N, C-alpha and C positions, 0 to 999 in steps of 0.2 A: 487258674483262670485263663481262658483262651482268648483269642482275638474276637470271639463272638460275645464275650461277656457284656460289653456295653449294649448290644442289641437285646440281650436277655433282660438286662436292667430296664431298658426302655419298654419292653413288652410287659414286664411286671408293673411298671408305673401306669401304663395305659390300662391294663386290666384292673388295677386298683381304682383308678379314676372312673372307669366304666361301672364298676361295682358300686362305688359311692354315689354316682349320679343316678343309677337305677334305684338304689335304696331311698335316696332323697325324693325322687319322682314318685315312688310308691307311697311313701309317707305323705306327700303332698296330696296325692289323689285320694287316699283313704281319709284324710282330714276333711277334704271337700265333700266326700260322700257322707261322712258322719254329720257334717253341718247341714247338708241337704235333707237327710233323714230326720234330723231334729226339727228342722223348719217345717217339714211335711207332716210331722206327727207320726212317724213310723213306729210300729209296735216295738221294734228293737231299740229305738231311741227312748221310748217311754220308760224303760226299766225292765226288771225281770218279770217274766210271765208266771202263770200258775205252776207250770212244770218246774221252773227254776226254783220257785219258792218251796215246792215239795222236796226237791233234791237237797236244798239247804237244811230243811227240817230233818231229813233222813241223815245227813252228815252230822248234824248236831246230836241226834239220838245215838249215832254210832260212836261218837267221840266223847260225849259228856257222860260222866259217871255220877252226877249229883243226884241226891234223893229228890230234890225239888222238881227234876225233870219228869219223874214218874207221876207226880201230882199234875204237872202240866199236860202230860199225855192223857191221863184219866179225864181231866177237864175237857180236853178236845174231843174225847170219845163221847162224853155226856152231851156236849154241844152238837155233835154229829147226829146223835139219836133224836135230839129235840127238833132238828130241821125237817 
């Protein structure tokens, strides 16, 4: 440890404080944005859209090995033909 070590420590402390302040400011701004979007009735705040729902169904199909899932898929096919 040289004579410059206290300066290095001070620089690290300042960098850590700046990083923490930046993260806190970002979190605060994002929270305010989410509140505004929810108050305005933004589609993102309303919940998942049709595309997200489809992706969730596809994920479930890819990961679920139950026999009941095949019946559900067939029922959805039948409902789709009736529309």
